[in-house]
C-alpha positions as CSV (number, residue, x, y, z in Angstrom):
1,M,9.6,142.3,-29.2
2,L,12.5,142.8,-31.6
3,A,14.9,139.9,-32.1
4,L,17.9,140.3,-29.9
5,N,20.3,139.3,-32.7
6,R,18.5,141.1,-35.5
7,R,17.5,144.6,-36.1
8,P,14.7,145.5,-38.6
9,K,15.6,147.7,-41.5
10,R,14.1,151.1,-41.4
11,E,13.3,153.4,-44.3
12,G,16.3,155.6,-45.0
13,D,18.8,153.3,-43.4
14,G,22.1,153.6,-45.3
15,V,25.2,151.6,-45.6
16,R,26.6,152.9,-42.4
17,R,23.6,151.8,-40.4
18,E,23.8,148.3,-42.0
19,E,27.5,148.1,-41.2
20,R,26.6,148.5,-37.6
21,E,24.6,145.2,-37.8
22,R,27.7,143.2,-38.4
23,P,28.8,141.0,-35.5
24,W,30.6,142.8,-32.8
25,S,33.7,140.8,-33.6
26,T,34.2,143.0,-36.6
27,A,33.3,146.2,-34.8
28,E,35.7,148.7,-33.5
29,S,36.9,146.7,-30.5
30,T,39.3,143.9,-31.0
31,N,38.9,140.5,-29.4
32,M,41.5,141.1,-26.8
33,E,40.1,144.5,-26.0
34,L,36.6,143.0,-25.5
35,I,37.9,140.2,-23.3
36,S,40.0,142.6,-21.3
37,F,36.9,144.8,-20.8
38,I,34.8,141.8,-19.7
39,L,37.3,140.7,-17.1
40,S,38.0,144.2,-15.9
41,Y,34.3,144.9,-15.5
42,F,33.7,141.9,-13.2
43,I,37.0,142.1,-11.3
44,T,36.3,145.7,-10.3
45,K,33.0,144.5,-8.9
46,D,34.9,141.9,-6.8
47,L,33.4,138.9,-8.6
48,S,35.5,135.8,-9.1
49,M,33.0,133.4,-10.5
50,M,31.6,133.9,-14.0
51,T,29.0,132.0,-16.1
52,A,29.2,132.9,-19.8
53,F,26.5,132.4,-22.4
54,I,28.4,132.9,-25.6
55,C,28.6,131.5,-29.2
56,W,32.1,132.4,-30.1
57,T,34.6,130.6,-32.1
58,P,36.8,128.0,-30.3
59,E,39.8,130.3,-30.6
60,R,38.2,133.2,-29.0
61,T,36.6,131.0,-26.4
62,S,40.0,129.6,-25.5
63,E,41.4,133.1,-25.3
64,L,38.7,134.0,-22.8
65,W,39.5,130.8,-20.8
66,R,43.2,131.7,-20.6
67,S,42.6,135.4,-19.8
68,A,40.1,134.5,-17.0
69,S,42.5,131.9,-15.5
70,R,45.3,134.5,-15.5
71,A,43.0,137.0,-13.8
72,G,41.9,134.6,-11.1
73,V,38.3,134.4,-12.4
74,R,36.7,130.9,-12.5
75,L,34.8,130.6,-15.8
76,Q,31.9,128.3,-16.6
77,L,30.5,128.0,-20.1
78,A,26.8,127.3,-20.0
79,D,24.5,125.7,-22.5
80,F,21.8,128.1,-23.9
81,R,19.2,125.3,-23.9
82,R,20.1,123.8,-20.5
83,P,21.1,126.9,-18.4
84,P,22.1,126.4,-14.8
85,P,19.7,127.4,-12.0
86,M,19.6,131.2,-11.6
87,T,17.9,131.3,-8.2
88,P,17.8,134.7,-6.4
89,R,19.3,133.3,-3.2
90,G,22.8,132.1,-2.6
91,R,25.8,132.5,-0.4
92,F,27.8,134.5,-3.0
93,R,27.4,136.8,-5.9
94,E,28.0,135.6,-9.4
95,A,29.0,137.2,-12.7
96,M,26.8,136.5,-15.7
97,L,28.0,137.2,-19.3
98,L,25.5,137.0,-22.1
99,D,26.1,137.7,-25.8
100,L,22.8,138.9,-27.1
101,T,23.8,138.4,-30.7
102,C,23.7,134.7,-30.2
103,P,20.7,132.9,-31.7
104,D,19.4,131.5,-28.5
105,A,20.1,134.5,-26.3
106,A,16.3,135.0,-25.8
107,L,16.1,131.6,-24.0
108,I,18.5,132.8,-21.4
109,M,16.7,136.1,-21.0
110,E,13.3,134.4,-20.6
111,A,14.8,131.9,-18.1
112,A,16.4,134.6,-16.0
113,S,13.2,136.7,-16.1
114,S,10.9,133.9,-15.0
115,S,13.2,132.6,-12.2
116,R,14.0,136.1,-10.9
117,G,17.6,135.6,-12.0
118,F,17.8,139.4,-12.7
119,N,18.6,140.4,-9.1
120,Y,21.5,141.6,-7.1
121,R,23.0,138.2,-6.6
122,H,23.7,138.0,-10.4
123,S,25.7,140.8,-12.0
124,W,24.7,140.7,-15.7
125,L,26.7,142.1,-18.6
126,L,24.7,142.0,-21.8
127,L,26.8,142.4,-25.0
128,H,25.3,144.0,-28.1
129,N,26.0,146.6,-30.8
130,W,22.9,148.7,-30.2
131,S,23.1,151.8,-28.1
132,E,20.0,153.7,-29.0
133,R,17.8,153.8,-25.9
134,A,14.5,153.2,-27.8
135,L,15.9,150.0,-29.4
136,V,17.4,148.8,-26.1
137,A,14.1,149.3,-24.2
138,D,12.1,147.7,-27.0
139,A,14.4,144.6,-27.1
140,L,14.0,144.1,-23.3
141,S,10.4,145.1,-23.0
142,T,9.1,141.6,-22.2
143,Y,11.6,140.8,-19.5
144,E,11.3,141.7,-15.9
145,I,14.5,143.5,-14.8
146,L,13.3,145.1,-11.5
147,P,15.0,147.6,-9.2
148,D,17.0,144.9,-7.4
149,A,18.7,143.9,-10.6
150,D,22.4,144.6,-11.5
151,V,22.2,144.6,-15.4
152,V,24.4,146.6,-17.7
153,W,23.8,146.8,-21.5
154,A,27.3,147.0,-23.0
155,A,27.5,148.5,-26.5
156,P,30.7,149.6,-28.2
157,D,30.0,153.2,-27.6
158,A,28.0,153.2,-24.3
159,L,27.4,151.3,-21.1
160,L,23.7,151.5,-20.0
161,D,22.3,150.6,-16.6
162,V,18.9,149.2,-17.2
163,Y,15.9,148.3,-15.0
164,K,12.1,148.9,-14.7
165,I,10.2,150.0,-11.7
166,K,7.4,147.6,-12.0
167,P,6.2,145.0,-14.6
168,G,4.5,146.7,-17.4
169,T,6.3,150.0,-16.9
170,P,8.9,151.5,-19.3
171,Y,12.6,150.8,-18.8
172,L,14.8,153.4,-17.1
173,L,18.2,153.6,-18.8
174,T,21.1,155.4,-17.3
175,D,24.3,156.1,-19.3
176,L,27.3,155.2,-17.1
177,G,29.5,157.5,-19.1
178,L,32.0,154.8,-20.3
179,T,32.4,152.6,-23.3
180,R,33.8,149.1,-23.8
181,N,37.2,150.7,-24.4
182,C,37.5,151.9,-20.8
183,S,40.3,150.8,-18.6
184,Q,40.1,148.9,-15.3
185,H,41.1,152.1,-13.5
186,Q,38.2,154.0,-15.0
187,L,35.8,151.2,-14.0
188,R,37.0,151.3,-10.4
189,A,36.6,155.1,-10.3
190,L,33.1,154.7,-11.7
191,W,32.0,152.2,-9.0
192,A,33.6,154.4,-6.3
193,A,31.8,157.5,-7.5
194,L,28.5,155.9,-8.4
195,P,25.8,155.9,-5.6
196,S,24.6,152.6,-4.4
197,T,21.8,150.8,-6.2
198,V,19.3,151.6,-3.5
199,A,20.3,155.3,-3.6
200,R,20.0,155.4,-7.4
201,R,16.7,153.6,-7.6
202,R,14.9,154.8,-4.5
203,D,12.5,156.9,-6.5
204,L,9.7,154.5,-7.6
205,K,8.0,157.2,-9.6
206,N,4.7,157.0,-7.7
207,V,3.8,153.4,-8.7
208,T,1.1,151.6,-6.8
209,M,1.8,148.5,-4.7
210,K,-0.6,146.2,-3.1
211,G,-0.2,145.7,0.7
212,I,-2.0,143.6,3.2
213,S,-2.6,144.2,6.9
214,I,-4.5,142.6,9.7
215,V,-7.6,143.7,11.6
216,T,-8.6,141.0,14.0
217,E,-11.4,142.9,15.7
218,P,-13.2,145.1,13.2
219,Y,-15.8,146.1,15.8
220,N,-13.1,147.7,18.0
221,F,-11.0,149.1,15.1
222,K,-11.1,152.9,15.2
223,G,-8.3,153.7,12.7
224,W,-4.6,153.2,12.4
225,S,-3.8,156.0,14.8
226,D,-6.2,155.1,17.5
227,L,-4.3,154.8,20.8
228,R,-7.3,154.0,23.1
229,N,-6.9,150.2,22.6
230,R,-3.3,149.7,21.9
231,Q,-3.4,146.1,23.0
232,I,-5.7,145.3,20.0
233,D,-3.8,144.7,16.7
234,T,-0.7,146.4,18.2
235,F,1.7,145.3,15.5
236,P,-0.4,146.2,12.5
237,K,-0.9,149.7,14.0
238,F,2.8,149.9,14.8
239,T,3.9,148.8,11.3
240,Y,1.4,150.9,9.3
241,P,3.1,154.3,10.0
242,L,6.5,152.8,9.2
243,M,5.3,151.7,5.8
244,M,3.7,155.0,5.2
245,L,7.0,156.7,5.9
246,A,8.7,154.3,3.5
247,A,6.1,155.2,0.9
248,Q,6.9,158.9,1.2
249,D,10.6,158.1,1.2
250,M,10.6,156.0,-1.9
251,H,7.7,157.7,-3.7
252,F,5.2,155.0,-4.1
253,R,1.5,154.5,-3.3
254,I,0.1,151.6,-1.5
255,T,-3.3,150.1,-1.5
256,V,-4.2,148.2,1.6
257,C,-6.4,145.1,1.7
258,C,-7.2,143.9,5.2
259,G,-7.5,140.3,6.1
260,G,-10.0,140.3,9.0
261,R,-12.6,138.3,10.6
262,F,-16.1,139.6,10.6
263,D,-17.8,136.9,12.7
264,L,-17.1,135.4,16.1
265,R,-15.0,132.4,15.0
266,Q,-11.4,132.2,16.0
267,M,-9.1,132.0,13.0
268,D,-5.4,132.6,12.6
269,L,-5.0,135.6,10.3
270,Y,-1.2,136.0,10.5
271,G,-0.5,132.7,8.8
272,V,-0.4,129.0,9.7
273,S,0.9,126.3,7.4
274,H,-1.5,123.6,6.3
275,N,0.5,121.0,4.4
276,G,2.8,123.8,3.0
277,S,0.0,126.2,2.1
278,F,-0.5,129.1,4.5
279,D,-3.7,130.9,5.4
280,G,-4.0,134.5,6.6
281,L,-1.5,137.3,5.6
282,V,1.4,134.9,4.9
283,G,-0.9,133.0,2.5
284,R,-1.7,136.1,0.6
285,L,2.0,136.8,0.1
286,Q,2.6,133.2,-0.8
287,R,0.0,133.4,-3.5
288,N,1.4,136.7,-4.8
289,D,-1.9,138.5,-4.0
290,A,0.1,141.3,-2.3
291,E,3.6,142.8,-2.5
292,V,4.3,143.6,1.2
293,G,2.7,143.1,4.6
294,L,1.8,146.1,6.8
295,A,1.9,144.0,10.0
296,S,5.0,142.8,11.7
297,L,5.1,139.0,12.1
298,F,7.2,136.5,14.0
299,I,10.1,135.2,11.9
300,R,9.5,131.4,11.9
301,P,11.3,128.8,9.7
302,D,8.0,127.6,8.1
303,R,7.0,131.2,7.2
304,M,10.4,131.9,5.7
305,Q,9.6,129.2,3.1
306,A,6.6,131.2,1.9
307,A,7.6,134.8,2.4
308,D,10.7,137.0,2.9
309,F,11.3,139.1,6.0
310,I,12.9,142.4,5.1
311,S,13.5,144.2,8.4
312,E,13.0,143.4,12.1
313,T,11.0,146.1,13.8
314,C,11.2,145.2,17.5
315,V,12.1,142.5,20.0
316,L,9.0,141.2,21.8
317,F,9.2,140.2,25.4
318,C,6.6,137.8,26.7
319,A,6.6,137.0,30.4
320,F,4.4,135.9,33.3
321,I,3.3,139.0,35.1
322,F,2.1,138.6,38.6
323,R,2.1,140.4,42.0
324,Q,4.5,138.9,44.4
325,P,2.7,137.4,47.4
326,A,3.1,139.1,50.7
327,R,5.9,138.0,52.9
328,S,3.4,136.7,55.4
329,A,2.1,134.3,52.7
330,V,5.4,132.6,52.2
331,S,7.2,133.0,55.6
332,N,6.8,133.9,59.2
333,V,7.2,137.7,59.3
334,F,7.9,137.7,63.0
335,L,11.1,135.6,62.4
336,A,12.2,137.5,59.3
337,P,13.5,140.8,60.8
338,F,16.6,139.1,62.3
339,S,19.1,136.7,60.9
340,A,19.9,133.5,62.8
341,G,23.0,135.1,64.3
342,V,21.1,138.1,65.7
343,W,18.5,135.8,67.2
344,A,21.2,133.7,68.8
345,A,23.0,136.8,70.2
346,S,19.7,138.1,71.6
347,A,19.0,134.8,73.3
348,G,22.5,134.7,74.6
349,V,22.2,138.1,76.2
350,A,18.9,137.2,77.8
351,A,20.3,133.9,79.1
352,A,23.5,135.6,80.4
353,A,21.4,138.2,82.2
354,A,19.2,135.5,83.9
355,L,22.3,133.5,85.0
356,L,24.1,136.6,86.2
357,L,21.1,137.5,88.4
358,V,21.1,134.0,89.9
359,A,24.8,134.2,90.5
360,L,24.5,137.6,92.3
361,R,21.7,136.3,94.5
362,L,23.9,133.3,95.6
363,V,26.8,135.6,96.4
364,L,24.7,138.2,98.2
365,E,22.9,135.6,100.4
366,R,26.2,134.9,102.2
367,T,26.7,138.5,103.3
368,R,23.1,139.8,103.8
369,R,19.7,138.4,104.2
370,G,16.5,139.7,102.8
371,D,13.2,138.6,101.3
372,E,14.0,140.4,98.1
373,L,16.9,138.1,97.2
374,A,14.6,135.1,97.5
375,L,12.7,136.4,94.4
376,F,15.7,135.9,92.1
377,T,15.4,132.2,91.5
378,L,16.3,130.7,88.2
379,P,12.6,130.5,86.9
380,E,12.1,134.1,88.0
381,T,15.2,135.4,86.3
382,V,14.3,133.6,83.1
383,T,10.9,135.2,83.2
384,F,12.6,138.6,83.7
385,A,14.9,138.0,80.7
386,L,12.0,137.0,78.4
387,G,9.9,139.9,79.6
388,T,12.8,142.3,79.0
389,L,13.0,141.2,75.4
390,C,9.3,142.0,75.1
391,Q,9.7,145.4,76.8
392,Q,8.1,144.3,80.0
393,G,9.5,145.3,83.4
394,F,10.0,143.3,86.6
395,H,7.3,143.2,89.3
396,T,9.7,144.4,92.0
397,T,12.5,146.9,92.4
398,P,15.6,145.4,94.0
399,G,17.5,147.3,96.6
400,V,20.9,145.9,95.6
401,T,22.8,148.2,93.3
402,S,24.6,145.4,91.4
403,I,21.3,143.7,90.6
404,R,19.8,147.0,89.6
405,L,22.7,147.7,87.2
406,V,22.3,144.2,85.5
407,M,18.5,144.8,85.1
408,F,19.0,148.3,83.7
409,S,21.7,147.2,81.2
410,T,19.4,144.3,80.0
411,L,16.4,146.6,79.6
412,L,18.5,149.2,77.7
413,A,19.9,146.5,75.3
414,S,16.5,145.1,74.7
415,L,15.2,148.6,73.9
416,F,17.7,148.9,71.0
417,V,16.9,145.4,69.8
418,F,13.1,146.0,70.0
419,T,13.4,149.3,68.1
420,A,15.3,147.6,65.2
421,Y,12.8,144.7,65.3
422,S,9.8,146.9,65.1
423,A,11.2,149.0,62.2
424,K,12.1,145.9,60.2
425,I,8.6,144.4,60.8
426,V,7.0,147.6,59.3
427,A,9.3,147.4,56.3
428,I,8.6,143.7,55.7
429,L,4.9,144.2,55.8
430,Q,5.1,147.0,53.2
431,T,7.4,145.1,50.9
432,P,6.4,142.2,48.7
433,S,8.3,139.0,48.9
434,D,10.8,137.6,46.3
435,A,9.7,134.0,46.8
436,L,8.9,133.5,43.1
437,R,11.9,133.9,40.9
438,T,11.9,131.2,38.4
439,I,9.6,129.1,36.3
440,D,10.1,126.2,38.7
441,D,9.0,128.4,41.6
442,L,5.8,129.2,39.7
443,T,5.2,125.5,39.1
444,R,5.6,124.6,42.8
445,S,3.6,127.6,44.1
446,P,-0.2,127.6,44.6
447,I,-0.6,130.5,42.2
448,T,-3.0,130.1,39.3
449,I,-1.6,130.5,35.7
450,G,-3.3,132.1,32.8
451,V,-2.2,132.8,29.2
452,Q,-3.0,135.6,26.8
453,E,-5.4,134.7,24.0
454,T,-3.2,134.9,20.9
455,T,-2.6,132.9,17.8
456,Y,0.6,131.4,19.2
457,K,-0.9,130.7,22.7
458,K,0.1,127.0,22.6
459,V,2.8,126.9,19.9
460,Y,5.8,128.3,21.8
461,F,5.0,126.3,25.0
462,L,5.0,123.1,23.0
463,E,8.1,124.1,21.0
464,S,10.1,125.4,24.0
465,P,13.3,123.3,24.6
466,D,13.2,124.3,28.3
467,E,12.0,121.4,30.5
468,S,10.9,123.8,33.2
469,T,8.5,125.6,30.7
470,Q,7.2,122.3,29.5
471,Q,6.6,121.1,33.0
472,L,4.7,124.3,33.9
473,Y,2.5,123.9,30.8
474,R,1.7,120.3,31.6
475,R,0.9,120.9,35.3
476,K,-0.6,124.4,35.4
477,I,-2.0,125.2,31.9
478,L,-3.0,122.0,30.1
479,P,-5.4,120.8,32.9
480,Q,-7.4,124.0,32.6
481,G,-8.2,123.6,28.9
482,E,-9.6,126.7,27.3
483,R,-10.2,128.3,30.7
484,A,-6.5,129.1,30.9
485,Y,-6.7,131.6,28.1
486,H,-7.9,135.2,28.7
487,S,-8.0,138.5,27.0
488,V,-5.4,141.1,28.1
489,V,-8.0,143.1,30.1
490,D,-9.4,140.1,31.9
491,G,-6.0,138.5,32.6
492,I,-4.5,141.7,34.1
493,A,-7.6,142.3,36.2
494,R,-7.1,138.9,37.8
495,V,-3.4,139.7,38.4
496,R,-4.5,142.7,40.4
497,T,-7.1,141.0,42.6
498,G,-5.5,137.6,43.4
499,L,-2.7,135.1,43.3
500,F,-2.6,134.9,39.5
501,A,0.2,134.9,37.0
502,F,-0.6,136.0,33.5
503,Q,1.6,135.2,30.5
504,V,1.2,138.2,28.2
505,E,3.0,140.3,25.6
506,S,4.6,142.8,28.0
507,S,3.7,145.9,26.0
508,S,0.0,144.9,25.9
509,G,0.0,144.1,29.6
510,Y,1.8,147.3,30.6
511,D,-0.8,149.4,28.8
512,I,-3.7,147.9,31.0
513,I,-1.5,148.0,34.1
514,K,-0.9,151.8,33.7
515,Q,-4.6,152.4,33.3
516,T,-5.9,150.2,36.2
517,F,-3.2,149.7,38.8
518,T,-2.5,152.0,41.7
519,E,1.1,153.2,42.3
520,R,1.7,150.8,45.1
521,E,0.3,147.9,43.2
522,K,2.7,148.6,40.4
523,C,5.6,148.2,42.8
524,S,4.6,144.7,43.7
525,L,4.7,143.4,40.1
526,K,7.2,140.7,39.1
527,E,8.0,139.2,35.7
528,I,9.4,135.8,34.8
529,E,10.2,135.2,31.1
530,A,8.4,132.0,29.9
531,F,10.3,131.6,26.6
532,K,12.2,133.5,24.0
533,L,10.0,134.8,21.2
534,P,11.4,135.2,17.6
535,L,12.1,138.6,16.2
536,V,9.2,140.5,14.7
537,A,9.8,141.7,11.1
538,V,7.9,143.1,8.1
539,P,7.0,140.3,5.6
540,M,7.2,140.6,1.8
541,R,6.4,138.5,-1.2
542,K,9.0,135.8,-1.8
543,N,11.7,137.0,-4.2
544,S,10.2,140.4,-4.6
545,G,12.1,142.9,-6.8
546,Y,11.8,145.5,-4.0
547,R,13.2,143.5,-1.2
548,E,16.6,145.2,-1.0
549,L,15.0,148.7,-1.4
550,F,12.6,148.1,1.4
551,A,15.1,146.4,3.7
552,T,17.6,149.3,3.3
553,R,15.2,152.1,3.8
554,L,13.6,150.4,6.9
555,R,17.1,149.9,8.3
556,W,17.6,153.6,7.7
557,Q,14.4,154.3,9.7
558,R,15.8,152.3,12.6
559,E,19.2,154.0,12.5
560,V,17.8,157.6,12.5
561,G,15.3,156.9,15.3
562,L,12.0,156.8,13.4
563,M,11.3,153.2,14.3
564,S,12.2,153.9,18.0
565,R,9.7,156.8,18.0
566,E,6.9,154.5,16.8
567,R,7.9,151.9,19.3
568,R,7.5,154.5,22.1
569,V,4.1,155.4,20.8
570,W,2.7,151.9,20.4
571,L,4.7,149.6,22.7
572,V,4.2,150.7,26.3
573,S,7.2,150.6,28.6
574,R,7.2,148.9,32.0
575,P,5.4,151.0,34.6
576,R,7.7,152.8,37.1
577,C,7.5,152.2,40.8
578,D,7.3,155.7,42.2
579,A,5.5,154.9,45.5
580,A,7.4,152.1,47.0
581,G,7.8,153.8,50.4
582,G,4.7,155.9,50.6
583,G,1.1,155.4,51.8
584,F,0.1,152.6,54.1
585,V,-0.7,148.9,54.0
586,S,-3.6,147.3,55.7
587,I,-2.7,144.4,58.0
588,G,-4.7,141.3,57.5
589,I,-5.2,138.1,59.5
590,G,-2.6,136.4,57.4
591,D,0.0,138.9,58.6
592,V,-0.6,138.3,62.3
593,L,-1.4,134.7,62.0
594,P,1.9,133.5,63.5
595,A,1.2,135.7,66.6
596,L,-2.3,134.2,66.9
597,Q,-0.9,130.8,66.6
598,V,1.6,131.4,69.4
599,L,-1.3,132.8,71.5
600,G,-3.5,129.8,70.8
601,L,-0.6,127.4,71.4
602,G,0.1,129.1,74.7
603,A,-3.5,129.0,75.7
604,L,-3.6,125.3,74.9
605,V,-0.5,124.6,76.9
606,A,-1.9,126.6,79.8
607,L,-5.1,124.7,79.8
608,A,-3.2,121.4,79.6
609,L,-1.1,122.5,82.6
610,L,-4.2,123.6,84.5
611,A,-5.8,120.2,83.8
612,A,-2.7,118.5,85.0
613,E,-2.7,120.6,88.2
614,L,-6.3,119.9,88.8
615,V,-5.8,116.1,88.3
616,T,-2.8,116.1,90.6
617,H,-4.7,118.1,93.2
618,A,-7.7,115.7,93.0
619,M,-5.4,112.7,93.3
620,R,-3.7,114.1,96.4
621,S,-7.0,115.1,98.0
622,S,-8.3,111.6,97.3
623,R,-5.3,110.0,99.1
624,R,-5.9,112.2,102.1
625,W,-9.5,111.3,102.5
626,N,-8.6,107.6,102.2
627,N,-5.9,107.9,104.9
628,P,-7.5,109.5,108.1
629,Q,-4.2,109.7,109.9
630,K,-2.7,111.9,107.2
631,L,-5.9,113.9,107.1
632,F,-5.9,114.7,110.9
633,S,-2.1,115.2,111.0
634,S,-2.3,117.8,108.3
């Protein structure tokens, strides 16, 4: 590397070339012009905080202080040997001024290069007299100024935008078309017309980057485009085409190394922290073994300490999927068709009919006599009213017109009620209940709980701030131990066949449901969200020089619909219920159990009454045999 404040003398160099080696203070720009250019440069970039690494005379330094104060720029003079931290992260952008003709300028360049200080957060203005591209590239060859840098080499006769695509590759120098004599208006016009940094540096010139992906089940892996087992390694398969599109968009090649397991042991391949050191994919990024991950990961605070997340790809919904139990399993279907008011009105009509028949009998007995009126006692009319509600007629036909009219009206009203009741019963038997609506309902119900076998199967239950979720985990999941965790296929199969709620990534569960459930079974599905999952995003090496490029281009994919297209391919949507009112439902013992219970209770009451009658009859007969006078008198 050539010295930044010296230039080797070449054969044939004349006096004019040597004169150009004089300090820039004696060059064509005056002190005031240079200070004006520096402040205008940063002001037009909307930067109000400047750190300066200069070795000027006290007079010129004081002039810079005064001019910066008048312009509203806060100036900090830094020591070359004890530079301030130049971390790539911060809440605001900062202007950085470096005079490369100073003796210790190389120390600052090395510090910025090693700490990734050459990034978009720091806008660097490098002052020097050289403008020849070969000399500029040679002077900066050992420093890492990557595509996310904002670095301009300011010579008296040229402003050069400098960066390199990858460590070890040549610098790319772009002449901005201005000199240090330009005005603030010209600088503003330049920034307005100049494309963004991402647009200018999107072409990565076919460089090769190292990526890492996940294959958790190599024996089931049939390629990145295999749709037969979408529930296996869904997010690596979903992210891979997005990164391939990014490679075509930004003109780079990517070599993939897969972290996988090739034995039957369970291991977390996405990344879990062990005393600050991660394993799996995040561990590879933490150790700088790869540049970017080709599998979307959950954004967690601990992972953010080891890797950057450049763009979220989807929102993952994780819920308990189960089939709502039948109405007969949670309530009496024979009481469900009518509300309490309708039941009360029906009972009132029946009671009114019974009392009206008794009243008519009492009135008619004064004017006429007949055996038929003797039938309409209160017990008989109550029996008639109850039989009418059950669509049963009366055992005799009265000859009195008024009584006939009352009986006809009661039968007609009961017909309408019975028709509505029967139709509602059919609808109830075909419709699942809505008894389970919340996590607390699941906890109190007899339904069995299962959880998808994932790397985070216990983490988010334990970290959930919701007391209901914690209670469900302690009561329903923890006592089962490892028996509570199932594969997606096994868990969804149990959902189909019994009272079983399965906590699963919705997309994976939907895929199996569409393949195995009937249309009617799909309509009985219910979901209850267990906890909110973090966003899923693409990980990248910490402080990578390509972070802004990748983030911008992946956001562009989301805006134009490319990411949505891949989501529709790999993330299955909820199955539609298209057969809610079709087909038939078999009636089981549980559905008619209340009717059987009424029948059994009635039989028991009848037997009890029969026994009471027999006992009473036996007691009376015994008294008669013991009293001969009563026996012969009877």
